[in-house]
N, C-alpha and C positions, 0 to 999 in steps of 0.2 A: 504493499500499499504505500503511495506516495505520501510523503511529509513534506512541509514547508521548513526551509533553516532561515537560519538571523544571526549576523555577526553584526555587533557594534562595539566600534572603536571609540571608546571617551575618552576625550583631551583638553588640556588646557586650550584656549583660545587659541585658533590656526589663523595666522594671516589671510584675510579674504581672497589675495590673487592666487594661491595656493589651493584654496578647497576646491573649484570645480573640477582641475586636472588629477586630486587624489581621488575623488568620487570616481571619475569616470576612471580612472587606474585601477582601483580596487574591482570595481564593475566587470571589467575587460581582461583583469588576474582570475577572478572568479570562474567567469566563462569559459576561460582558456582551459584551468585546472579539470573541470566539471568534465569538459570534450575529451581532454588528453587521458583523463581517469575512464572514461566510457562509461559516465555516468550521467542518465538522461535527466532533463529536466523540461518546464515548461518557458519558463521566463527567470530572469534577475533584473530585479529591481534596485536601483542605488539611489540614498537619499545622504544628506550632507545639512549642516550647520557649522555656525563658528567653533563648535564645541565637541562633533561626533562625524564620524565617518560611517556607514552603514550599508549593508546589501540585504535584502531578503530572495532565497530563492523560492522560486513558485513551484508546486510540482516533483520534486525532489527524488528520483527514485530510488528504492530503497536498497537496490544491489547495481555493482557494476554490471555491465554487458557481458557475457560470455563469450571467448574469442575461440573462431574458429577459423582457421586461414592458413592459406599454403604459401610459403615464402620460397621465390626461386633464389638457386645458389648459383655457382659457378658452370659451365657448360659442362655436357659429359666427358668432353674432351680432355678437360682440364681435371675433372673430379676422379676420374678411374687413371692410373697407370696402365703400363705394357700388359699386365699382369691379370689386370680387372680388380687389382685391389683400390680400394678407397686412398687418394693422394691425401698430401698434409692440407691441402688447400678445400678439400671435402669435409676433412675432419675437422677442421677449425669452422669450418661454417655449421657443421651440426652443433658443434661444443655453445659457437655464439648464440644459435637458438633453443640451446636447452633440450634438444631430442637426442635420442639415443642414433648413433652413425649408421645402425643396421634399419632405420625406420625410414632412410634418405631413399627416394623414388625417384623416377626420370620421367619427364615429360618434353612433347614437341613442342617450340615456340618458336613461330615463325621459320620451319625448317630447320631451326636447331634443337638439337635436346639439351637439355637442361635438368640437373636433380633441384630437387622439391624437399623441402621439410613443411610436415602438418603439424601446426601448433593448435592445443586446443587449452584453453584453462575456464576454469569455472568464477565467474566472477562472485568478490567477495564482498560484504555487505558496507553500505556507506557509511553506517555509524562507525563500523572500525577503522577507516580511513580518517575521519573529521579529526578527530585530537592530534594529528601529526601536521594534518594538510591545513586547517584554518591558523596556527601561529605561523606557517612557513608564509601565508598569504600577508598575513597583517604585517610581519617582518620584511616582506620584500618589497614593500612601497617604497617609492621615493620621491625625493623633495629638492627644488631648488635650494632650501637651506635646511640643513638639521642641527640637531642639539644632543648633549647628555646630560643626564642629570643623576643625583645620588651617585653609588659607584657602579653604575649600571653601564656595560660595553655598549647596549644599543644607543645607536642614534637615529634621532628620529624628530621628526617637524616638531613636537611638542610632547611633554609629558605625557605619559597613557595615565589615565585615571581611572579608569573603570571597563571592564568588559563583557559583552553580554554576547552567548553563542547558545542557541537552542537549537534543536532537532526535534520539530515537533514539540514534544511539552519537556523534553530531555537537555539538561545543560550538556554542553562539550566542555569537559574538563580538560582545560589548561591552563600555564600562567603564563605570562611576560613581565618582566621587570617586577618580580611583586605582586604583581596585579592578577587574580586569579578571575576565572570568569564566572559569571551568574547570570541572572534573570530579571535582574534590578537596574535598571537605566536613570538617569538623573535628569530632572524636567528643569524648568526654567530656573537660571542660578538665583533669582530673586522673587519670584512668582510661583514657582513651581515646588513639588516634594519628588522622591523618590517613586518611579514607576516598575510596578512589579507586571513584569511580561509573562502571561503564561505560554501563552503560542505565537509564532512570529504573525500570525495574521495580526494578532491586535497592538501591535507595535503603532503603527501611525496612530491609530485613535487612543492609545493608553498616552503618548507624548503629546498629544494634542490638548487633553485633559490636565497635563501638568505645563501648559502654555508653549510648547515646543510643537512647530511647524515644523516637520522633518521633510516632507514632499518638497524638493527646489521648485516645481513647476506650481505649485500652490503658494507657495511663500511669495515668488513673484507677482503672481494674479495677483495677491492680495496686496500687495504695493501699488501695482497699476492701476488697480481699480479706487484704491484711498487716494491715489495722486489725480484720478480722471474726475471722482466725486467734488473734489475743491476745485479742479477746474471748471467743473460746471456751475458751480455754486457760485463763484466767485468772479468766473467771465475772465479767467487768466488763461494765458499759455504757458505752460510749465515745460521747461525745456529737459529732458528727461535723454542722456548720452546715454548709451548702451555701455560703454565703459564704468561710469558712475554706478549707472543702476545696478550692475555685477558683482561690483564692489559693495553697496549697500545689502544687496540680497545675503551675502556671507557676512556679514556683521550683526545680522539681527536672528534671532530665534520666533520671536512673536513681534511682528512688524506693527508698526500704527503710524499711521500719516499725520503729520501737525504742520502746521504753518508758524510763521513769525515777521518781523516787520525789523526795518533799520531806517535810521535818519535818512530822509529825501537830502540832506545836504552834501551825502555821499555820492550822490550822484553825478557830481561835479567831474570828478574822476571817472577815467573811460570805462566804460564798463566793461571792456575783456579784463582789465584789472579786478573788479569786483566778483565778476564770475569768478574769475579764477582763485580769488583767495575762496570763495564759497566753495568753490567744487573741490579744488585740491586741497585745503587744509580741512575744511568743515565737513566735508561730503554733503553740502547743501543742493538742492535743485534750484536755480534760478528761476524768477518769474518774469515772464514779458508781455508785453500789448501785442496788439494785434499789426502794429509796425515791427515788432521784433526790438522794441525799446525796451531795456530793463527798468524793471520796478522796485519799489522799497520794500519787498516782501522776497521771502523764501519759502521753501518746504524742504523739511526733513523726514526723517523717518525714524522712530524709536523703537528700541529693542524692550517691548514691553506693551502693558494694557492701555487705555484711555485713561484712567484716572489723572486727576492734576495734571493735564496736557499744559494748562496756562502757566503753571509753575516751570514746567519743562521747556515753554516756550519763552520765557523769560531768561530763564539759565542759557539758552542758547542766543539767544538775542544779545544778552551782556558779553558773551564769547565773542560773537560777532563783531560787536561793535569795537572788542580792541583792536581785533584783525584788521578790519577796515579802517580804524584810528591810523594803526601803523603804516598802513598802505597808503592812506592820504597823506603823512609825514614825508613817507618816500618820494611820493609823485612830486611834491612840493618843492622838496629840494632838488629833485632833478632838472626841475624846469631852470634850475640857474645853471645847467651843465652847459658847458660850449664846447661844441663838437671839435672845435681843433684840441683843446686841452685833452677832450677825451680819447682823442686818438693818439696822442702822446702818451698816454696811460697805456695804451696798448702795445707800447714799444718795452715794457717792463712784465708784460704779462708771457710765460711760456704757452706757445702750443701743444709743442713736442720737442723734448730735447734734441733730436733728430731733426729735427725741420723747422726749427726756430721759435720766436715769438708770433704771438697774434699779428701783430704788425707787418711780420715777414708776410704771413699768409694773406693778407690785405693785399699787401703790392702784388704778388704772385698772381692773386685773383684778379688782380686789377690789370696787369699784363695780358692774362689769359682772355680775359672778357673784353678787352680793345681787340685783340688780334681776332676773336669768335665776329667783334662787330665790323671790324675790316673787312672779312673775308665774306660776309653777307653781305656787303653794299649797303648796308642802314643808312638811312638819311644824317647829315652831318648834327641835326637835333639828338638823335637817337643816340648816335655816337658818344655826344656830349653829356646825355644822361647816364647813360652806360658806366662811362668814365665816372662820375662823381656817385654816382650810387656803390659802383665796386669800392671807390676810395673809403665810402663811409660807411659800408654795409654792417660793421661790427662795432659802431661806436657805441651804441647802447649797452654793449658788455659789461662797461665798466659804472654802469647806474646801479643806484640802489636799487629800483622796484626789480632789475633782471638779476640782481645778486639775490632777492629775498624768493622772487617767482622766476626762475631760469625759462620756464615753460613759454613766458613773455618777451624774449628776444626776437626781435625783429617788430613785432606788434608794438614794443613800446618806442622802437627805432623810428617806425614811421610819425608815429604821434611826436615824437620830440623833434625830428627832423622838421615835419611839417609847422611846429611852431616857432620854429628856427630860420624860418622861412626860405628851408629848400623848395625848390620845385616839386607839384602834386605828383608827377610822375617817377621822381627820384624816391620821393618820401613812400609811395607805393612802392617800389621796388625793393627797398631795403626791406619789408616785411617778405613780398612774394620771394625773397631769391630762397628764402628756406622750404617753399613750398616743393612738391608735397613733402608736409612733415608725417604723414603717415601713410599705411596704407589705404585707406579709406580718404585722403585728400586729394585735392584736385591740382596741377601743375600750375604755375604762375599764371596770369590772365594777361599782363600786359609783356611785350615783347623786351623792355628794359630788365624786368623781373626774370625774364626766361634766361636771359642771356647771361646774366650776375650768379644766378642761380646754378647752370650748368658750369660756370666757369670754377665756381665756388666748390663744387662736387666734386668737379675732375680734379681739381688742385689736390683736394682732401685724399680719394681714392689712387689720384698717381705717386702721392707722397708716401702715402701707406706701403703700397707696392713697392718703391723703390726702396723702402728703406726693410722691407723682408714682412711686414704686417699684410699677409693674404688671410682671407675667411677659410677658416675650414670646420666641415660639420657645420656644427650649430652655435658655432664662436665667431661672434662677430662684435666683437665690441666697439666698434667705429663706424659700427652702422653702414659700412658700407654697400653689402647689398643694396639695403632702402636706398642709399643716395645714387648708386648705378642704376636703378629702377626708375629715381626721379629724372637723372638724364633722359633716359629714353623715352619716358611718359610724356616728358616735356619736348625735347624733338616732334613726337608724333603730334602734342597739342597744337603745337604752332607750324605743322607742316616744314620744319625748317630741315634745307636741304645741308646738313654738316656732317660729314663723314665721320665715323668715329675714329678713322685711320690719321685724320687730321686733328681731331679732340687729343687722341692721345700723343701727337708729336707736338703739337701747341704747348700741351703742359711738362712733356719730359722736358722741351727745350728752355723752359723756365726752373724746370729745378735743376737743370745738368747747371747753371750757376753756380749752386751751392756745392756739385758735387756729386753725382749720382754713385749710390752703395752698391748698384747690381749693372749690368749691362742693358744696353737701353734695348737689345733684341730682345730680351729674356723677358724684362717687364713689358713691352709689347706683345708677346705672345700670352702671357699672363693675364694681360686686360682684354686680349681678344676672346679667350676662353671664359673671362668672367663675364663680360657683356654677350654672349652668344647665350647664356646661361638665362639673364635678364629678357632678351629676346624670344628665346622659347617660350617663356613664360606671358610674354605679352600675346604672342601667336595663339597660346593655349587659351587663353583668355577670350580671343578672339573666335576660340572655336574650330582653329585650323587642326586637320587631322596632323597628326604624328609623322607619318612619312611626307604630305607635302610640304609640312615644316623642315624636314632632314634635307629635302630636295634643294627649297630656296636658301637655308642658310649653306647646302654645298656648294652654292655658287658665290658665297661671299654674302656678309649681314651688315658692312661697314655703314653704309646706306640705309637707316632705320627705316627711315618713310617708304623706299621702295622695296624695301624686303618684305613689311608687311601687305604692299599693292601687290607685289608679285603672289605672295603666299595665297592672296585672294582669290587673283585671276586664275593662278594653277586649279585651285580647290575647284572655283565654278568650271573649268573644262573637264576635269576630274570624277567630276560628281557623277552619281549613278544615272542619270540619265544620259548624261553626253560621254557615258566610257567608250563604247562602243566605236562614236567617231573620234574619239581622242587617240583610241589607241595605237590605230595606225601610225601617227605622229610622233608617240613616244617610241615605239619599235624602231621607228627612221633615225630619230635623234640619237638614241643608244647607239647603233651600228654605226652610223658618221662618227661617234666620240669614240667608240673603239679603236676604228682605224685612224681616225686623225692623228693620235698619239703618236704614230710611226713618222709624223711628214715632218720635215726638217727644212721647209721653205713654206712662205705665204704668196708665192709669185705665182700666178696662173696665166701659163702664154697660150691663148685659144687657138693659136696654130697647131699646136699639139694634140686636139682633140680630134681622136680617130673615132669615136662614134656620135650620133646624133644625139643620143641622153647626155652626153657630158657636156655637148651646146645649151641644150634645153634647162639643164639643172645651174648653170653657170648664168644663163640671161634670167631664171626664175630668180636665184640668192642675190643678184645683183636689184632686183626690183624688191625683193622683201628685205634685201638691207635696209634700204635704205629709209622704209615703212619701219622697219622696228628700230633703227637709232633715232627718227623723228617722233615714235611712240614713246620709247624709254626714257626720251628726255623732257618730254611732255608728261612724263610719269602717265601714260594710258597705258597700263600694264596689259589688261585684256585686246588691248590692238595691237600689241607688242607680239602678245603671244600668238595672235591671229596669226600678223606676219611671218612669223617662224612654222607656223602649224600650213602655211600654204606650200611649204617645201616639199610635205610629205609624201605626195603624189610622184612627185619631180625626182626625189633621193630614190623611192620605191622602183622607178623606172631605170634611173641609174646604176642599182646594184644589179637590176635583170638582164639589163643590157652587156654590161661590162666586167671585167674582172679587173679589180681597184691594182693588185699586184702584179702587173703585167711585166712579161720579160724584157720591154724595152724600158731602161732605166729612165729617160726621160719621161713619157707617157704616163709611167709608175708615179714619177717624183710630182707631176703636173697635177695629176688626179687625187693625191694625196695633200697636195695644197690646195687644191679645192675644197676638199671634206674639212681642212684645217679651218678654212674660213667660215665655213657653215660652221664648226664647231664653237668658234670663239661668238658667235653670237647665242648659239644654246647656252653655250656655257654661264653666259653674262645672266639670262633669266634663271635657270636652276639644273640641278645636276638630277635629270630625269631618270637615271639608273636606280634610285632611292624611292620612287613611288610603288607602292605596294600592288602588286598584282598587275 
């Protein structure tokens, strides 16, 4: 008879940012153990609060499934010697499978005879496995940061304070760091009492009775319902960011939404400052009006019930008043900041011991930005704005506001630059050059911000790569992947025709003034590999097939814009409905490409054509080549591919009529040269050999 299983790990308060991942990890590990152990189950449910991680297994089988399987071993030729006796490999196979060597038997598979071992074992009771498996599950969990307590060797996210392990109504006995399992959980730290759980199915309800909502989905719904109710009653727009909601969700066990207010005089401070202070320091949700303007109110979530909410609100208001008073003081002090003086202070701030000061980075960023603007042939006003923006893009780093709230870098720079009389495009560029700041953010909206942002990011990436700081695995302390992705998304957002190869060269030349720690060609290779992965991400996000991505990247991905356009055009041509029409072209391109590698010249002499098919192919290529080059230059990649595809029939006729590797050397070299010219165009578009099917 199937029973339910409950495992709860009671802890001191776990950092909110660790809880969801730990809950999901416990669920995944439980499912994997059950599957590997051949124990059937219906469902595994996961629960979590700041003080607990739990799983409930529904419909857990009473015993393991029996095993009856045949395992293939070495071939008969290897398993028996010339005398017909079992060889060492066969004996080793039998030993590894736990069977008598005499029980091995022979069976034919795909016309080859192999020895097999038949394994049979009766599944044991689930209850007998749990006392050893459950503590292993608990201690196998990993966390971003761990600690030790008492004299125990176990390193864990927080000290374990209680353990619940129930199989049906029976406690599964084990002990970790002196804490023994039982059937008693703990309720809300202040509102609840201990909760006796007689059966796993009672878990959620017994804890709800003690003011703990263990179901994460239910708890989030309660928070959102409270916010929605306030919004409807007051006519407010309450800005709910997903990351803040996630954090609040794992700070409370019984959520109660409440509101408070602050002095409207604080609204004289830029609202970004107020919102940041409320979100980052107090975990408050800001209140906006219909135009998106901040109102002198906030919404927060209490870890408790609705009693004495007015007292709780006043306490929150008092704390917020102090925070906002500090912000107002910093802001008023920063108004006295002179940009030139701020830039001078950057000379004393070390950016990286091998890359100089922040001022050194700013000088490199300006030089790179100026060269990008020059290469892109922007107008003189934009050039001037790019130079000025790059010059002062980091000046707000020495402000008191950014020191207190680092996430406001750029935002405060825009505000202070505008108040200092800088041009609007320059002020905006200071803020925008950090964009995109995260995965969900958009690239810089203005061309000035885009150019300076690309320059700043490529300086960071090239600087790190040339001193050997290259992301590996999950390690990326300087967020280089995000910055590379930001460059790619910015190039695409503004349709910038700025090859990555040029960008790498410009940045490397600026860094070479201080001396490169590695050879430039090695750095360039690493940069190409690094950015290719970012481009693959973009193609994947655009639903480009993996083989199409391989094909276009195989032809080079330095021009990010055209790489994406080539991929879209190729995917459309190779789509299911067009496959039959496009296949002959792909086959023709691949035949051309294979033979063109043997060419040692691109000089075609029409007088050496020995067959009409040669002349027709040459004339067809001359017409297609002009159309291809024009369409490619104008970024009409569908038309460019169509120009190439028009060569399909002449290529097929050519191969049908002539032998490319003719005995006459001059004829042979001429034919190979013709194919080489065609291959150059094909190679510019894609490596068609990588297309699946």
